[in-house]
Structure formats: structure tokens, C-alpha cells
SEMAR-512113 format. One line per 2 residues: number of its first residue (from 0); their letters; for each residue x, y, z of C-alpha. Coordinates in steps of 0.05 Angstrom, whole numbers, plus 5000, padded with zeros to 4 digits. Example, Ala and Ser with C-alpha at 12.3 -4.5 7.8 and 13.67 -1.06 7.14 Angstrom:
0> as> 5246,4910,5156  5273,4979,5143 $
END
This chain:
0> mk> 0931,3346,8793  0965,3398,8749 $
2> pi> 0937,3469,8742  0916,3458,8670 $
4> ef> 0875,3397,8692  0845,3437,8749 $
6> qr> 0823,3490,8698  0786,3436,8659 $
8> vl> 0751,3415,8723  0729,3487,8735 $
10> ds> 0705,3494,8663  0664,3430,8670 $
12> gq> 0625,3457,8729  0635,3393,8768 $
14> fp> 0667,3420,8832  0700,3373,8882 $
16> sl> 0677,3379,8953  0749,3380,8977 $
18> lf> 0805,3421,8945  0875,3437,8966 $
20> lh> 0915,3488,8926  0989,3491,8942 $
22> ge> 1056,3511,8914  1108,3566,8909 $
24> et> 1078,3601,8849  1030,3646,8887 $
26> yl> 1007,3686,8827  0979,3625,8791 $
28> ld> 0951,3597,8856  0915,3662,8873 $
30> ra> 0888,3667,8803  0862,3595,8807 $
32> yh> 0828,3611,8874  0793,3672,8844 $
34> dl> 0771,3631,8784  0743,3580,8832 $
36> ve> 0702,3632,8869  0676,3660,8803 $
38> kv> 0654,3592,8778  0625,3565,8843 $
40> ld> 0584,3625,8865  0546,3679,8830 $
42> pa> 0564,3749,8856  0494,3757,8886 $
44> dr> 0503,3693,8927  0570,3709,8959 $
46> df> 0546,3749,9019  0512,3688,9048 $
48> nl> 0551,3630,9018  0624,3650,9019 $
50> sv> 0664,3641,9083  0739,3658,9083 $
52> ft> 0786,3639,9140  0861,3640,9152 $
54> gr> 0903,3585,9183  0934,3634,9231 $
56> ea> 0869,3657,9264  0809,3612,9251 $
58> sv> 0790,3554,9296  0776,3486,9266 $
60> et> 0707,3485,9298  0688,3551,9265 $
62> il> 0711,3526,9197  0673,3460,9204 $
64> da> 0610,3496,9226  0613,3537,9162 $
66> cr> 0623,3474,9121  0562,3441,9152 $
68> tl> 0518,3502,9141  0473,3491,9081 $
70> pv> 0475,3543,9025  0425,3600,9026 $
72> fa> 0383,3606,8962  0440,3576,8921 $
74> pr> 0461,3506,8899  0526,3507,8939 $
76> rl> 0569,3546,8987  0645,3556,8988 $
78> va> 0690,3554,9049  0762,3577,9040 $
80> vk> 0820,3568,9087  0879,3610,9066 $
82> da> 0950,3602,9092  0932,3531,9112 $
84> hl> 1007,3515,9122  1000,3555,9188 $
86> lk> 0951,3504,9216  0982,3458,9268 $
88> te> 0986,3383,9257  0936,3370,9312 $
90> dl> 0888,3420,9281  0893,3386,9213 $
92> sr> 0878,3319,9247  0812,3347,9272 $
94> fl> 0788,3354,9200  0793,3279,9188 $
96> py> 0721,3260,9205  0696,3314,9157 $
98> lq> 0744,3292,9102  0714,3222,9107 $
100> np> 0643,3249,9099  0643,3319,9067 $
102> vp> 0578,3358,9057  0561,3351,8982 $
104> et> 0534,3423,8977  0598,3453,9005 $
106> vl> 0664,3464,8968  0719,3467,9021 $
108> vf> 0784,3495,8992  0850,3502,9028 $
110> sa> 0909,3542,9000  0981,3537,9026 $
112> kg> 1053,3547,9006  1067,3473,9013 $
114> id> 1043,3407,9042  1071,3349,9083 $
116> gr> 1045,3288,9048  1066,3244,9106 $
118> ls> 1010,3271,9150  0946,3231,9158 $
120> ff> 0907,3293,9137  0937,3292,9068 $
122> re> 0934,3216,9060  0859,3220,9075 $
124> fk> 0850,3283,9032  0878,3247,8971 $
126> kk> 0823,3193,8977  0764,3241,8974 $
128> gv> 0792,3307,8949  0836,3340,8897 $
130> lv> 0905,3369,8909  0932,3419,8857 $
132> ef> 1005,3439,8858  1028,3506,8829 $
134> rr> 1102,3502,8814  1146,3561,8794 $
136> ly> 1155,3565,8719  1223,3550,8690 $
138> dn> 1258,3608,8655  1244,3577,8587 $
140> qi> 1169,3578,8602  1166,3652,8617 $
142> pg> 1162,3677,8544  1102,3632,8531 $
144> fv> 1068,3659,8593  1082,3731,8572 $
146> kd> 1055,3719,8501  0992,3687,8529 $
148> qa> 0980,3745,8578  0992,3796,8523 $
150> ri> 0943,3760,8478  0890,3764,8532 $
152> sg> 0901,3839,8532  0895,3842,8457 $
154> ks> 0970,3855,8446  1029,3818,8415 $
156> ft> 1105,3827,8418  1157,3832,8364 $
158> ed> 1209,3777,8374  1263,3826,8398 $
160> al> 1214,3862,8444  1194,3796,8476 $
162> vl> 1267,3778,8489  1280,3846,8521 $
164> fc> 1217,3844,8563  1232,3775,8591 $
166> rr> 1305,3792,8605  1285,3854,8643 $
168> mg> 1229,3823,8682  1257,3758,8711 $
170> nd> 1208,3704,8732  1161,3735,8783 $
172> lg> 1094,3724,8749  1056,3774,8791 $
174> ei> 1107,3828,8774  1106,3807,8701 $
176> rs> 1030,3815,8698  1034,3883,8733 $
178> el> 1088,3910,8686  1053,3881,8626 $
180> dk> 0990,3920,8645  1032,3984,8645 $
182> lc> 1062,3966,8578  0994,3952,8547 $
184> ay> 0968,4018,8573  1028,4053,8542 $
186> va> 1011,4024,8473  0936,4032,8484 $
188> hg> 0923,4054,8412  0962,3997,8380 $
190> tl> 0966,3922,8384  1040,3909,8371 $
192> id> 1092,3920,8426  1162,3935,8399 $
194> ve> 1232,3943,8431  1226,4018,8441 $
196> dv> 1160,4009,8478  1193,3960,8526 $
198> rq> 1253,4006,8536  1207,4065,8553 $
200> vi> 1164,4028,8604  1203,3970,8636 $
202> sd> 1261,3982,8684  1326,3946,8667 $
204> tr> 1349,3931,8738  1339,3856,8736 $
206> ee> 1361,3802,8687  1387,3849,8634 $
208> sv> 1430,3887,8683  1459,3822,8710 $
210> fd> 1475,3802,8638  1509,3868,8626 $
212> li> 1546,3864,8692  1575,3796,8676 $
214> na> 1592,3821,8607  1632,3879,8637 $
216> ig> 1667,3832,8685  1684,3783,8629 $
218> rr> 1713,3840,8587  1751,3868,8647 $
220> rp> 1717,3935,8648  1717,3957,8721 $
222> ae> 1686,4026,8712  1628,3999,8671 $
224> al> 1618,3940,8720  1616,3986,8781 $
226> rl> 1569,4034,8746  1520,3977,8730 $
228> la> 1525,3951,8802  1513,4021,8830 $
230> rm> 1451,4030,8786  1422,3964,8811 $
232> ld> 1435,3983,8883  1407,4053,8873 $
234> dg> 1344,4023,8844  1333,3985,8909 $
236> ep> 1356,3916,8887  1381,3880,8951 $
238> pl> 1455,3861,8948  1440,3788,8966 $
240> ri> 1390,3783,8909  1440,3813,8860 $
242> lt> 1491,3761,8883  1440,3705,8875 $
244> lv> 1425,3728,8804  1499,3734,8788 $
246> vr> 1513,3663,8813  1454,3634,8775 $
248> hl> 1477,3669,8711  1549,3646,8719 $
250> rq> 1525,3575,8731  1487,3577,8666 $
252> lw> 1549,3602,8630  1591,3546,8658 $
254> qa> 1539,3495,8639  1536,3524,8568 $
256> te> 1612,3517,8563  1609,3444,8582 $
258> li> 1551,3430,8535  1591,3460,8477 $
260> kl> 1648,3412,8494  1599,3354,8493 $
262> ga> 1574,3374,8424  1502,3387,8445 $
264> dr> 1457,3418,8393  1418,3483,8405 $
266> ne> 1353,3449,8425  1388,3405,8475 $
268> ma> 1427,3464,8504  1363,3505,8513 $
270> kr> 1329,3446,8547  1387,3430,8593 $
272> lr> 1398,3504,8611  1323,3514,8621 $
274> in> 1322,3577,8580  1284,3598,8519 $
276> py> 1323,3590,8453  1314,3665,8444 $
278> fl> 1368,3676,8497  1417,3622,8475 $
280> dg> 1462,3662,8428  1476,3716,8479 $
282> ll> 1491,3664,8533  1538,3623,8488 $
284> gq> 1576,3685,8467  1585,3708,8538 $
286> sk> 1606,3639,8563  1671,3645,8523 $
288> sf> 1694,3702,8569  1714,3653,8624 $
290> sa> 1756,3590,8628  1737,3529,8671 $
292> ee> 1788,3550,8724  1761,3621,8724 $
294> yr> 1691,3594,8737  1716,3554,8797 $
296> rt> 1751,3615,8827  1691,3659,8813 $
298> fv> 1644,3613,8852  1693,3611,8910 $
300> ac> 1693,3688,8911  1617,3690,8907 $
302> lq> 1611,3640,8965  1657,3683,9008 $
304> td> 1615,3745,8992  1551,3707,9008 $
306> la> 1578,3688,9077  1601,3759,9089 $
308> lk> 1534,3789,9070  1498,3742,9117 $
310> ss> 1544,3745,9176  1587,3807,9179 $
312> gg> 1571,3879,9197  1604,3905,9134 $
314> dp> 1570,3950,9084  1533,3905,9034 $
316> ga> 1545,3952,8976  1619,3955,8991 $
318> lm> 1623,3879,8996  1591,3873,8926 $
320> ek> 1639,3925,8898  1697,3886,8927 $
322> lv> 1671,3822,8894  1663,3855,8826 $
324> lg> 1733,3886,8828  1762,3821,8853 $
326> li> 1731,3781,8795  1759,3831,8745 $
328> qg> 1827,3840,8775  1845,3768,8791 $
330> eg> 1804,3732,8844  1761,3701,8791 $
332> rq> 1816,3695,8740  1879,3657,8727 $
END
């Protein structure tokens, strides 16, 4: 089941006796769990009818005892098992008899980073329960998420402000929500968020800095490139994460170059690159700074740096500086 379908189930008030929430997008998963608690139990009923366990610590017998305990002065009780991916396979198997005959008055909900659908636990779960997967949003889905969250807070973005906000924030939804709260507080007496508001509140150490760094490399500006890299490192961005963002951005540029050769239109490019059309012009303009051979050499240099960061005792910042200078001065160029 998809999250949007799960939300309809919650809104209907018909709660399944067995639920399993899983996926990499922990922000959406956690929000769905809290929505579930709000819908299943009134606040006054939670002291007696909400039991929360973790896969690392709780015993299966304790969890099952809670499931089989009838609700107190309420129509139902809720039993939650967080970090269920930490449960051992043999522990999951001990739930099988309960999965075949769950207590109607109990909502048993598991949450986990992922599942192994080959296990008998999950094969049985699918027969009687509901599994909901929370996948990470693609980059081109982030602006829509941001606009929806802003709307909930009674705010809206100008088009340029939305582009800048998304570029600076990346795709961590929890961090986006947190920074958006700060931004909304900053414009507390208005409803429209503009570019200057974003610049004043949101740090530029993420996607925008990577964009600027690649721009400096493409234009062969070593002083500017090293300054941008130093700012990212000074702001606490881990060198390996910077490298990951650089590689991802360069991959998008190379893909854009190939799509131009194939004659793809703007909509097709945005779809294939998994970016919002807002960002397409900047990406296409930047892609012209490198040739196909330069891209190949650049990725070789990035791979070497990745291995060095993970295996050597060298200074990570110095390794990143060496990469940047190498890309500008020839290792990534013809």
C-alpha cells in the first residue's frame, strides 16, 4: 500500500488489526505513525491503551501479552513495535500464530527501515495485514512537498524563492520541515516568502554550494572553487558527503549532455533527470562546461578520492582540495 492510500484508510476510521510501516523515508514514516496514534486513540485513553516496544529490547511474549489485553474503557488499544528490523528471524516466526488470528480490538503496528519479503512472517502478514512502504522522494518531488508544507503553515513561495530553498536544502524531509518552520517564523507577519527571506534564514552549504563548486571547476577558477570547498568543510559538511553530492551532480550534467544529443524535449529531460523543471536551465547551461572525455576522467578522479577517503590515513580536507585542483588543472580535463 502506498502512503496516500494509507492516509485514506486512517481518514476512514477503519483501522486494520495488523500494520507494518517500513521504508527509508523516516520523516514520512514517523508522521504516519503519529497520525495513526492520533486517529486510533483519544489522548485520555493512551495511558491504559497504548503500549510501545522496540525490536532491540522487547520480548515477543511481552508484545503478544499486550496485544491480547483487551482495551480499558475504549473501543481499541494500540501496540507499537518500533525498529522491528532489529527483531531476529526466529522472533518474527513466533508472531505467526497471532498473525493468523489477531485480536479485533487491538491494532498491532510494526515500523522498520526495511523488510525481507521472503520470510514466512511477511508472507503471512500480507494475508491478514497491511504493509505500507515509505520511499525517499525523488528530487523533482521535493518542490511539491515544500509547497504543501508551506501551505499547511499558511505561507507560499515566490517561484525564485522556492528554487533557492530547494537547492539549499537537499532532500532530507525532516530537515526541510525544520528549516521551513524557521523560515515561516521569520516571515511571521506575512504570507509570501521571497528570495531575500530564504537567503537570510537558510544556510547555503548543500545543493547550491555544490552547484557553485562545479561551476567554479567548469570555469577553471581554482581560488573560487577552494573557497567554496573550505566554506562547506567549515560548516561541518563531511568530505565524503560533499564528494557524493559532487558525483551525483556531475552524473546529472553528463546525462543532460547526452539527452541534448538525443534531442529530448524539456519535459522528457526533467523526467529522465528526476529534477524539477525549475532547475533545468541552470543544469543545461552548466553541462556545457565539460566534454564527454572530461566527464570520464572526472569520475575516475572522484573514484580515486572516494577510495582514499575510505581507506587512507590522509587528511580528508586535503584529499578534497587535491581533487578540486586536479579537476581544474587537468585530471578531469583533456
